N, C-alpha and C positions, 0 to 999 in steps of 0.2 A: 102288698106291698104293690105300687105301680110302677113301672119301668121307666127310666126317660128314655123321653122318642128317641133322643141319637145313640141312648146303648142297645138299643132293640136290635139283638144278632140276626134276627132272620130280616130284618125289613136293612141293614147294612148287607148281609151276603145276597142280596138282591138286587141292589143296586148297583156293588161291585159287577157282578156277571152282568147286570143289563148294558150298562157300560162297554164291558169287555166283546160281547155279542155285539154291540153297537158298533163299536172301534175293525172287528171280523166284518161287517157287512160292508160296512164305509171303504176299505183296504179291498177287498174283493171286488166291490163295485169297480174301483179303479183298476184293476190288475186283469179281470174282465175284459174292462174299456185297449186297454194295451194290447191284451194278447188279442183282441179284434182286429182292431185298427193302430201299428206300430208309428205310430207318429211323435215329430216334437213334442206337441201338444201333450198327447196320452201322457209318454213317458214323464214331461215335467208333474202333469196331475196326479199319477202314480206316486210319482217324489215325493210330490208333495204332504199327499193323502198319508205316505206314510211315515216321517222326517214328522209330521201333526202328532201324528196316535202313538209313536214307538213310546214317548217321555211318561204317556200318560200308562199307559198300560208297562210300563216298568215301575213308575208309582207303584201300581196294583201288584206288583210282583213282589217286589219290597215286600210287601206284607202276606200279600197270598201267593205262595210259591207255586200252589198250582197251575199257576194260570203262566208257567215261565215257558211253556214249549208252545203258546201264543205267541208273545216276544220272541221265541228265535224263529221263528216261522216268519214272524213281519221282517229281522234282519235279511234271513235268506231272500226275502224276496225285494228288498232292497237290492241287496250285494246284485240282482237278478240281471234288476231294470237296469241300474248301474254300467252292467258290462252287457246291453242290449240282449237279454236271457229273455228269458218265459218266466214272468215269474208263477211261480203256486198260489192257485186257493191256497186261504187260510183257513186251519179250522180249527172248532173247540173238542179238543177229543174230552 
């Protein structure tokens, strides 16, 4: 019996991991920029990036709770950016 393409578990898990990894890469890029050049523009870029990516990561976390630490790290980075702190890079554990 052939599996239905949408039900191929390996491909689904691989897609989810790729989305998480891409989200982390994008968040870390803006965090690095903010930490190098703390200007209003880089602050806004960082906040925009994190607020755009966090709902996507949250949807994934609702189904795959193994990625919850990524969401928590993004929330802490956003909090740090909003109080003019130095956000830490996001890690995939």
